[in-house]
C-alpha positions, -999 to 999 in steps of 0.1 A, spaced: 319 -652 433 286 -635 424 269 -632 459 228 -620 458 225 -594 490 194 -584 501 178 -566 532 142 -557 541 139 -531 562 147 -542 597 175 -559 580 191 -523 565 209 -525 603 234 -552 593 236 -537 552 271 -519 554 292 -545 573 275 -574 550 284 -554 517 318 -547 532 323 -584 541 315 -598 503 339 -573 490 365 -578 517 366 -618 502 368 -605 467 331 -615 452 299 -593 437 276 -585 457 244 -583 438 227 -555 462 194 -561 453 188 -533 485 167 -520 505 191 -497 516 166 -477 541 146 -486 570 114 -470 555 88 -479 534 85 -514 552 96 -546 525 78 -577 532 108 -601 536 88 -629 508 92 -602 484 132 -605 492 132 -637 492 119 -642 458 144 -617 446 171 -637 460 158 -669 448 155 -652 414 195 -642 416 201 -673 418 180 -696 398 186 -674 362 228 -678 374 231 -643 384 244 -649 416 257 -687 427 246 -675 469 225 -654 483 223 -633 518 190 -620 530 189 -603 565 160 -593 582 147 -588 618 150 -621 629 162 -649 597 134 -663 608 110 -652 574 141 -653 549 144 -687 556 109 -699 557 103 -675 530 132 -689 504 129 -723 514 98 -719 494 115 -712 460 126 -746 439 161 -747 445 170 -726 472 184 -743 503 181 -715 529 188 -713 565 193 -687 596 221 -692 611 231 -668 643 264 -690 649 297 -697 632 295 -742 627 262 -734 612 274 -712 589 295 -734 568 285 -768 583 249 -759 560 270 -752 532 300 -785 533 272 -810 546 240 -794 531 251 -774 501 228 -743 517 230 -718 490 212 -691 511 221 -673 540 199 -658 570 204 -637 590 188 -617 617 202 -581 628 175 -581 660 201 -613 667 232 -606 659 253 -574 662 275 -566 632 307 -581 641 292 -613 647 272 -616 611 303 -603 592 320 -637 607 289 -652 594 292 -640 560 329 -649 562 320 -687 573 295 -690 548 312 -678 519 349 -693 528 328 -729 526 325 -755 495 299 -787 496 316 -808 508 304 -842 479 309 -872 504 288 -895 495 261 -891 521 262 -849 518 251 -862 482 228 -888 488 208 -865 508 208 -837 491 193 -852 460 165 -868 490 157 -828 489 157 -824 455 130 -852 448 109 -842 477 111 -809 461 102 -816 430 77 -837 439 63 -806 455 64 -785 432 44 -813 400 
């Protein structure tokens, strides 16, 4: 799987470990940067890059790291077709994919350490959408809401 991976200036702390785990699992990282803490990078710009990578098919999923994960998820969810959530526990990291077809996980470098981030990325990338009737129905509702808002 191709995974768009992005970091703002605060998220860069987890960069090496996140990229290592993506590779360890046999996935291809689509590295959207940054790799340095300066200059400051605005998280909405990185959210757009992750969303565009998924929308164009350059990646199937995304991982976006900022300081808290919150700004990343707020900005990413504004993009059509992006279902992003901040996840700082393993259950949410896999359940978000299994039940909600989450396609971008957002992590906070000031909230989780490198090893928890590694566990979260593993849970997220190993998870698959369940496809159960109730999950598909809910996803269709979300898609309709999104379409109505962008018309």
